[in-house]
N, C-alpha and C positions, 0 to 999 in steps of 0.2 A: 956276394955270398948267396943271394937268392938263386943265382944260376947254378951254383954248386949243389944246392938242395934239390933243384929241379933235375939236374943230371942224375943224382943219386936216386931220386924217385922214379925216373924213367928206367934206370937200370934195375931197380927193384921190380918194376912192373914187367920188364923183359924177362927177368929171372922167374917170376911167378908164372908167366905165360909158357916159358920153356918147360918148367917143372910140371905144370898142369897138362901140357900136351902129352908128356910122357907118362904121367901117373894117374890122372883123373879119367876114369872110365875109358881105358885105352882101346876097348873093343867096340865102342859106340861110334857110329858114323855121324850122328847128329846129337847135339847136346841142348838141354833146356836153356832158354833165354829169358822167359818171362813166366811168372806164376800168378794164378788168380788169388783172390783173398782166401779161398778155401784150400789153397795149396796145390791145386792141380796145374799141370803145365799147360800154358796157353799156346806156346809155339816153340819150335826147335830150329836151330841153325846148323849148317854144316860145321863139323868139329873145328876147323881152322878159323872160321868166322867167329864162332862162339868164344874161342880162346883169345883171339886177337882183337875183339871188339873193345874191351876196356882200354888197352894201351893206345889203340888208334883214336878212340874218343878223347883220351887225355891229350894226345898230340894235336888233335883238331881244336880242342878248347884252348890250348896254349896259343895256337895261331890266331884264334879269334880274339883272345885277350890282348895279344901284341897289336893286332890291327885296330881294335876299338879303344885301347887305352894308350896309344902311342904318345899322346900329349900330356899324360898324367903318370909319371913314373911311380909315384907312391901308390896310386890305385893299381897300376899294373903289377907291382911287386907284391902287394897284399893278395891280389887275386891269384897270382902264380904260386904264392906260398900256400894258400888254401888248396889249390889243385894238387900241389906236390904232397901235401900231408893227407889228403883224402883219397887220392888215386889208388895207391897200393892196398890199403885196407878194404876199399870197396871191391877191388878186383879179387882179393883173397876171399872176401865174403861170397862173391858170385861163384867162384870155383868151389867153395865149401858147399854151397847150396846145390850146385850141379852134382857134386860127388854124392851128397846125401840122397838126392832125388834118384839118381841112377842106381844107387845101392838099394834103395827101398823098392824099386821096380823089379828087381831080380827075385 
């Protein structure tokens, strides 16, 4: 069951990434990646990198979890469940912040 949840989560992140690439600041070549405490943008990344960062980070974390918890299936499944539930909302939050920042700059 955990693998089904994981596949759905990865699918949701792929959908968010495709949607964001088409709809979030389509004229911008570089998108914000990090904000300071005061709300100013610290750095920007090329569009494809900014949009693909969250799904790629999630896949990397899944690999790390599988590697380091291979001897403890209960620990592995709990960590994968957390990643599956937190990944899509965090990616959606990042894209919402990007959209708001780019909109406010115009």
